[in-house]
C-alpha positions as CSV (number, residue, x, y, z in Angstrom):
1,M,-18.6,91.8,6.5
2,I,-16.7,89.0,4.6
3,E,-13.6,89.4,6.8
4,R,-15.7,89.2,9.9
5,L,-17.5,86.2,8.7
6,C,-14.3,84.4,7.9
7,E,-12.9,85.3,11.4
8,R,-16.1,84.3,13.3
9,F,-16.6,81.0,11.5
10,G,-13.0,79.8,11.0
11,I,-12.8,80.3,7.3
12,D,-9.1,80.5,6.4
13,G,-6.5,79.5,3.8
14,Q,-7.4,79.5,0.1
15,V,-11.1,80.0,0.7
16,R,-10.5,83.1,2.8
17,D,-8.1,84.6,0.3
18,A,-10.6,83.9,-2.6
19,A,-13.4,85.5,-0.5
20,L,-11.4,88.7,0.1
21,R,-10.7,88.9,-3.6
22,A,-14.4,88.3,-4.4
23,R,-15.4,91.0,-2.0
24,E,-13.1,93.5,-3.8
25,R,-14.5,92.4,-7.2
26,T,-18.2,92.8,-6.2
27,A,-18.0,95.9,-3.9
28,A,-18.7,98.3,-6.8
29,I,-21.6,96.5,-8.4
30,A,-24.5,98.8,-8.8
31,Y,-28.1,97.4,-8.5
32,D,-29.8,100.1,-10.5
33,A,-32.7,97.9,-11.5
34,Q,-33.5,97.2,-7.8
35,R,-33.7,100.9,-7.1
36,E,-36.3,101.3,-9.9
37,V,-38.2,98.2,-8.7
38,A,-38.3,99.6,-5.1
39,I,-39.7,102.9,-6.4
40,N,-42.3,101.1,-8.5
41,M,-43.4,99.1,-5.5
42,L,-43.8,102.2,-3.4
43,Q,-45.9,103.7,-6.2
44,A,-48.1,100.6,-6.3
45,F,-48.8,100.9,-2.6
46,V,-49.4,104.6,-2.7
47,D,-51.8,104.2,-5.6
48,E,-53.6,101.3,-4.0
49,G,-54.2,103.1,-0.7
50,V,-54.1,100.0,1.4
51,S,-56.2,100.1,4.7
52,E,-55.7,97.9,7.7
53,S,-59.1,96.5,7.1
54,D,-57.8,95.3,3.7
55,L,-55.5,92.9,5.5
56,H,-58.3,90.8,7.1
57,G,-59.3,87.8,5.2
58,S,-62.0,85.1,5.2
59,T,-62.5,81.4,5.6
60,G,-64.8,79.0,3.8
61,Y,-65.6,79.9,0.2
62,G,-63.8,83.2,0.5
63,Y,-66.5,85.4,-1.1
64,D,-65.6,89.1,-0.9
65,D,-62.2,88.4,0.7
66,A,-60.8,91.9,1.1
67,A,-57.2,90.8,1.6
68,R,-57.3,88.7,-1.6
69,A,-58.8,91.6,-3.6
70,C,-56.2,94.0,-2.2
71,Y,-53.3,91.7,-2.9
72,E,-54.3,90.8,-6.4
73,S,-54.8,94.5,-7.2
74,L,-51.3,95.3,-5.9
75,L,-49.9,92.5,-8.1
76,A,-51.8,93.9,-11.1
77,R,-50.1,97.2,-10.5
78,T,-46.7,95.6,-10.2
79,F,-47.1,93.6,-13.5
80,G,-49.0,96.3,-15.3
81,V,-51.8,93.9,-16.2
82,E,-55.6,93.8,-16.3
83,R,-56.1,91.0,-13.8
84,V,-54.4,88.7,-11.4
85,L,-55.4,85.4,-9.9
86,A,-53.2,84.9,-6.7
87,R,-54.3,82.1,-4.4
88,L,-53.1,79.9,-1.6
89,S,-54.8,77.0,-3.3
90,I,-52.3,77.2,-6.2
91,V,-49.6,75.2,-4.5
92,S,-46.7,75.7,-6.8
93,G,-45.4,77.5,-9.8
94,T,-45.7,74.3,-11.9
95,Q,-49.5,74.1,-11.0
96,A,-50.0,77.7,-12.1
97,I,-48.0,77.2,-15.3
98,I,-49.9,74.0,-16.3
99,A,-53.2,75.5,-15.5
100,A,-52.5,78.5,-17.6
101,I,-51.2,76.5,-20.6
102,A,-54.1,74.1,-20.4
103,A,-56.6,76.9,-20.3
104,C,-55.1,78.7,-23.2
105,T,-54.3,75.7,-25.4
106,P,-57.3,73.6,-26.4
107,P,-56.9,70.0,-27.6
108,G,-55.6,70.0,-31.2
109,A,-53.8,73.3,-30.8
110,T,-50.0,73.6,-30.7
111,L,-48.0,74.6,-27.6
112,L,-44.7,76.1,-28.9
113,S,-41.9,76.4,-26.4
114,I,-39.4,79.0,-27.8
115,S,-36.9,78.7,-24.9
116,G,-36.0,75.1,-25.5
117,R,-36.8,72.1,-23.3
118,P,-38.7,73.2,-20.1
119,Y,-37.4,72.0,-16.7
120,D,-37.9,68.4,-15.9
121,T,-41.1,68.4,-13.9
122,L,-42.8,70.9,-16.3
123,R,-41.9,68.9,-19.4
124,N,-43.1,65.8,-17.7
125,A,-46.5,67.4,-17.0
126,I,-46.7,68.6,-20.6
127,C,-45.5,65.5,-22.4
128,D,-44.9,62.3,-20.4
129,A,-46.9,62.0,-17.2
130,P,-50.3,60.2,-17.0
131,H,-53.0,62.7,-18.0
132,S,-50.3,65.0,-19.5
133,L,-51.4,67.8,-21.9
134,V,-50.1,65.8,-24.8
135,A,-52.2,62.9,-23.7
136,Q,-55.2,65.2,-23.8
137,G,-54.6,66.2,-27.4
138,V,-52.3,69.2,-27.2
139,V,-49.5,69.2,-29.9
140,Y,-46.2,70.1,-28.3
141,R,-43.1,71.5,-30.2
142,E,-40.0,73.2,-28.9
143,I,-37.3,75.4,-30.4
144,S,-33.9,75.2,-28.8
145,L,-32.1,78.3,-27.7
146,Q,-29.1,79.4,-29.8
147,D,-25.6,78.6,-28.5
148,S,-25.4,82.2,-27.1
149,G,-28.5,81.5,-25.1
150,A,-30.7,83.8,-27.2
151,I,-34.1,82.9,-28.6
152,D,-33.9,81.7,-32.2
153,L,-36.1,84.3,-33.8
154,A,-35.7,82.7,-37.3
155,G,-36.7,79.4,-35.9
156,V,-39.7,80.9,-34.1
157,T,-40.8,82.6,-37.4
158,R,-40.6,79.3,-39.3
159,A,-42.5,77.5,-36.6
160,L,-45.3,80.0,-36.4
161,E,-45.7,80.2,-40.1
162,S,-46.1,76.4,-40.3
163,S,-48.4,76.0,-37.3
164,G,-52.2,76.5,-37.0
165,A,-53.7,77.6,-33.7
166,C,-50.8,78.1,-31.3
167,T,-49.8,79.1,-27.8
168,V,-46.3,80.4,-27.3
169,F,-44.5,79.5,-24.1
170,V,-41.3,80.9,-22.6
171,Q,-39.4,79.6,-19.6
172,R,-37.6,82.7,-18.5
173,S,-35.2,81.2,-15.9
174,R,-32.7,78.5,-16.6
175,G,-34.4,76.3,-13.9
176,Y,-32.0,73.5,-13.2
177,A,-30.4,73.2,-16.6
178,P,-27.1,74.3,-18.2
179,R,-28.7,77.0,-20.3
180,R,-28.8,80.8,-20.1
181,S,-31.8,82.6,-18.6
182,V,-33.8,84.7,-21.0
183,T,-33.6,88.5,-20.3
184,I,-36.5,90.9,-20.6
185,A,-34.8,92.5,-23.6
186,Q,-34.6,89.2,-25.4
187,C,-38.3,88.6,-24.5
188,A,-39.2,92.0,-26.0
189,R,-37.6,91.2,-29.3
190,A,-39.2,87.7,-29.5
191,F,-42.7,89.0,-28.6
192,A,-42.5,91.7,-31.2
193,A,-41.7,89.1,-33.8
194,I,-44.5,86.9,-32.7
195,E,-47.0,89.7,-32.7
196,A,-46.0,90.5,-36.3
197,I,-46.5,86.9,-37.5
198,A,-49.2,85.5,-35.2
199,P,-51.0,88.4,-33.4
200,N,-53.7,86.0,-32.0
201,A,-51.2,83.6,-30.4
202,P,-51.3,84.0,-26.6
203,I,-47.8,84.4,-25.2
204,L,-47.3,82.7,-21.8
205,V,-44.2,83.2,-19.6
206,D,-43.0,81.0,-16.7
207,N,-41.9,83.9,-14.5
208,C,-40.5,81.8,-11.6
209,Y,-37.3,83.1,-10.0
210,G,-37.5,86.3,-12.2
211,E,-40.0,88.6,-10.6
212,L,-38.5,92.0,-9.6
213,V,-35.0,91.2,-10.7
214,E,-35.2,93.5,-13.8
215,A,-36.9,96.8,-13.8
216,R,-39.6,95.4,-16.3
217,E,-41.6,92.3,-16.2
218,P,-42.5,90.2,-19.3
219,T,-46.0,91.7,-19.3
220,H,-44.5,95.2,-19.8
221,V,-43.0,94.0,-23.1
222,G,-45.8,92.0,-24.7
223,A,-46.4,88.8,-22.7
224,D,-50.2,88.1,-22.4
225,V,-49.9,86.0,-19.2
226,V,-47.1,85.4,-16.6
227,M,-47.3,82.6,-14.0
228,G,-45.3,81.8,-10.9
229,S,-45.0,81.0,-7.2
230,L,-45.7,83.3,-4.3
231,I,-43.1,81.7,-2.1
232,K,-40.3,82.8,-4.4
233,N,-39.4,86.4,-5.2
234,L,-42.8,88.0,-4.7
235,G,-43.3,86.5,-1.2
236,G,-40.5,88.4,0.4
237,S,-39.9,85.4,2.6
238,L,-43.3,86.0,4.4
239,A,-45.8,84.4,2.0
240,P,-46.7,81.0,3.4
241,A,-47.9,79.4,0.2
242,G,-49.5,80.1,-3.2
243,G,-49.1,80.8,-6.8
244,Y,-50.3,83.4,-9.3
245,V,-51.4,83.9,-12.9
246,A,-51.4,87.5,-14.2
247,G,-52.2,89.1,-17.5
248,R,-55.1,89.7,-19.9
249,A,-58.4,89.5,-18.2
250,D,-60.0,87.1,-20.6
251,L,-57.1,84.6,-20.4
252,V,-56.9,84.8,-16.6
253,E,-60.7,84.2,-16.5
254,R,-60.1,81.0,-18.5
255,V,-57.5,79.9,-15.9
256,A,-59.9,80.7,-13.1
257,A,-62.7,78.6,-14.8
258,R,-60.3,75.7,-15.1
259,L,-59.0,75.9,-11.5
260,Y,-62.4,76.4,-9.9
261,A,-65.4,75.9,-12.2
262,P,-66.9,77.6,-15.2
263,G,-69.2,80.4,-14.0
264,L,-67.5,80.7,-10.6
265,G,-64.3,82.3,-12.0
266,G,-62.2,83.9,-9.4
267,A,-64.9,84.8,-7.0
268,L,-63.9,82.1,-4.5
269,G,-60.7,81.5,-2.6
270,P,-60.2,82.4,1.1
271,S,-57.0,84.0,2.3
272,L,-57.4,82.3,5.6
273,G,-55.9,85.1,7.7
274,F,-52.6,85.3,5.6
275,G,-53.5,88.5,3.9
276,R,-51.2,90.5,6.1
277,A,-48.2,88.2,5.4
278,L,-48.9,88.3,1.6
279,V,-49.2,92.1,1.4
280,Q,-46.2,92.8,3.7
281,G,-44.1,90.2,1.9
282,L,-44.8,92.0,-1.4
283,F,-43.9,95.3,0.2
284,L,-40.5,93.9,1.3
285,A,-39.9,91.8,-1.8
286,P,-37.7,94.4,-3.7
287,L,-35.4,94.6,-0.7
288,V,-35.2,90.9,-0.3
289,V,-34.5,90.4,-4.0
290,E,-31.7,93.0,-3.9
291,Q,-30.1,91.2,-0.9
292,C,-30.4,87.9,-2.8
293,L,-28.6,89.3,-5.9
294,R,-25.8,90.7,-3.8
295,G,-25.3,87.3,-2.3
296,L,-25.3,85.6,-5.6
297,D,-22.8,88.0,-7.1
298,F,-20.4,87.3,-4.2
299,A,-20.9,83.6,-4.6
300,A,-20.2,83.8,-8.4
301,A,-17.0,85.7,-7.7
302,L,-15.9,83.4,-4.9
303,F,-16.3,80.2,-6.9
304,Q,-14.8,81.8,-10.0
305,E,-11.7,82.7,-7.9
306,L,-11.6,79.0,-6.8
307,G,-11.5,77.9,-10.4
308,Y,-15.1,76.9,-11.1
309,R,-17.2,77.9,-14.1
310,V,-20.1,80.1,-13.1
311,D,-23.1,81.6,-14.9
312,P,-23.9,84.5,-14.7
313,A,-20.5,86.0,-14.0
314,P,-20.3,88.4,-11.1
315,G,-21.7,91.8,-12.1
316,E,-23.3,90.4,-15.3
317,L,-26.9,91.3,-16.0
318,R,-29.2,89.0,-14.0
319,T,-32.8,88.2,-14.9
320,D,-33.5,85.6,-12.1
321,I,-32.2,84.5,-8.7
322,V,-30.4,81.4,-9.8
323,Q,-26.6,81.0,-9.9
324,A,-25.2,78.1,-11.8
325,I,-21.8,76.7,-10.6
326,R,-20.3,73.9,-12.5
327,L,-18.6,71.5,-10.1
328,G,-18.0,68.6,-12.5
329,S,-18.6,65.5,-10.3
330,P,-21.3,64.0,-8.1
331,E,-18.9,63.9,-5.2
332,L,-18.4,67.7,-5.3
333,L,-22.2,68.3,-5.6
334,A,-22.7,66.3,-2.4
335,R,-19.9,68.2,-0.6
336,F,-21.3,71.6,-1.8
337,A,-24.8,70.7,-0.6
338,A,-23.5,69.5,2.8
339,G,-21.5,72.7,3.2
340,L,-24.4,75.0,2.3
341,Q,-26.8,73.0,4.6
342,A,-24.5,73.7,7.6
343,A,-25.2,77.4,7.2
344,M,-29.0,77.1,7.3
345,P,-31.1,78.7,10.0
346,V,-33.3,75.6,10.1
347,N,-32.1,72.0,9.9
348,A,-28.4,73.0,9.7
349,R,-27.4,69.7,11.3
350,F,-29.1,67.6,8.6
351,R,-27.0,66.1,5.8
352,P,-28.4,66.2,2.3
353,E,-28.6,63.0,0.4
354,A,-29.5,62.6,-3.3
355,G,-32.9,61.0,-3.9
356,A,-35.7,60.6,-6.3
357,V,-37.8,63.7,-7.0
358,P,-41.1,63.3,-9.0
359,G,-40.6,64.4,-12.6
360,Y,-36.8,64.0,-12.6
361,A,-35.1,61.0,-14.3
362,E,-32.0,61.3,-12.1
363,P,-31.7,61.7,-8.3
364,V,-31.5,65.3,-7.1
365,I,-29.6,66.6,-4.1
366,M,-30.9,69.7,-2.3
367,S,-30.0,72.0,0.5
368,S,-32.7,73.9,2.3
369,G,-33.4,75.1,5.7
370,A,-36.2,77.6,5.0
371,F,-38.8,79.0,7.4
372,V,-41.3,78.4,4.6
373,A,-40.8,75.0,3.2
374,G,-39.7,75.1,-0.4
375,A,-39.4,78.9,-0.4
376,T,-36.5,79.4,-2.9
377,I,-36.2,83.1,-2.1
378,E,-34.6,81.7,1.1
379,L,-31.1,80.3,0.6
380,S,-31.1,76.9,-1.0
381,C,-29.5,74.8,-3.8
382,D,-30.6,72.0,-6.1
383,A,-28.5,69.8,-8.3
384,P,-29.7,66.9,-10.5
385,M,-27.0,64.2,-10.4
386,R,-26.2,64.2,-14.1
387,P,-23.5,65.8,-16.3
388,P,-22.2,68.5,-16.3
389,Y,-22.8,68.3,-12.6
390,E,-23.9,71.8,-12.0
391,V,-25.3,73.1,-8.7
392,Y,-28.0,75.8,-8.8
393,L,-27.7,78.2,-5.9
394,Q,-30.8,80.2,-5.2
395,G,-32.1,83.0,-2.9
396,G,-30.8,84.5,0.3
397,V,-33.1,86.8,2.3
398,T,-30.1,88.6,3.6
399,A,-26.8,89.1,1.8
400,A,-24.9,88.2,5.0
401,H,-26.6,84.8,5.1
402,A,-25.9,84.2,1.4
403,Y,-22.2,85.1,2.0
404,L,-22.0,82.6,4.8
405,G,-23.6,79.9,2.8
406,A,-21.2,80.4,-0.1
407,L,-18.2,80.4,2.3
408,F,-19.4,77.1,4.0
409,A,-20.0,75.5,0.6
410,A,-16.5,76.6,-0.6
411,R,-14.8,75.3,2.5
412,A,-16.6,71.9,2.1
413,L,-15.3,71.7,-1.5
414,E,-11.7,72.5,-0.5
415,Q,-11.7,70.1,2.4
């Protein structure tokens, strides 16, 4: 495949040589977790017993929406939880996360982030924006990750012992920051320590970019609630919009009351005819995530061969669908983004330009040509224009497309 892509699209010289070496380095990588995830998804569908009538949705208020009920039940099986709120009206992962944090952290209580500083837009919503959670009376504290990228368990212990009422928050993925993503094994150790010290503290996990990447989800190892977007991993590139909150029934009910109204809970919310796309996207999601990971491993090997620092390294354990590549200058970020954009199925002839993005202090340059706007399970990249000038490569519905995007971006850097 790599050799044919180079031949068809005129990739030669140093980039072609590096690509062939990258192919050899990644050919033997086994995706054992994805086999387990695929089997688990098949089990969920067999146990659910989906009928065609379950795929038809509703309009208006959305009372008794069969598609919504079926979809949320499938997600509950996937996460191993009591209840899921998955709605088109939750427009982003950030909205789902803030809604869950606000519902579980009353004014005067402490929100403790144990994975360091959250990504820019989320921290802005927690601390700095008008009507932020801090402005409404929530006390915010954060504990930096250790230099190795692990959660500082000793620091978590000290913070919990000195805090009163507390909600614990973990951002699983690196987001767009030069830090390591937090694995499920690391989550399990941290959650066990939290349970021993503060058993009543709700544990909330930003699960964006991480769903179905490892064989277990945070809820399988002690998280009370996970939140995320339906147009990332779980959407399988078919979900048109939406976000989810999954976990303990009482906490999800709090979120539903906040999003809709006390007393209404999750009884409302039409699927507007998109039930089929949501359910089918979930069925395909394990395959799409595996294709994405294959593409990211090749990209990591390719740019490592070209002399760039990458994280994770090719073949290293992955816990999300984000690949960091350190380019070192704003000029190289712009060239990478332009090269990747040229491989997009939509808007390939556009040229990315850095610009202001709400919640970010610096301009951000992006590449995206998705069939669903903003769907980062489709190939894309984001790069805040600040040191150390890393680009964050995401997604790839097919490995072949991810390979091509990486080749085009590498060629743009070398030119």
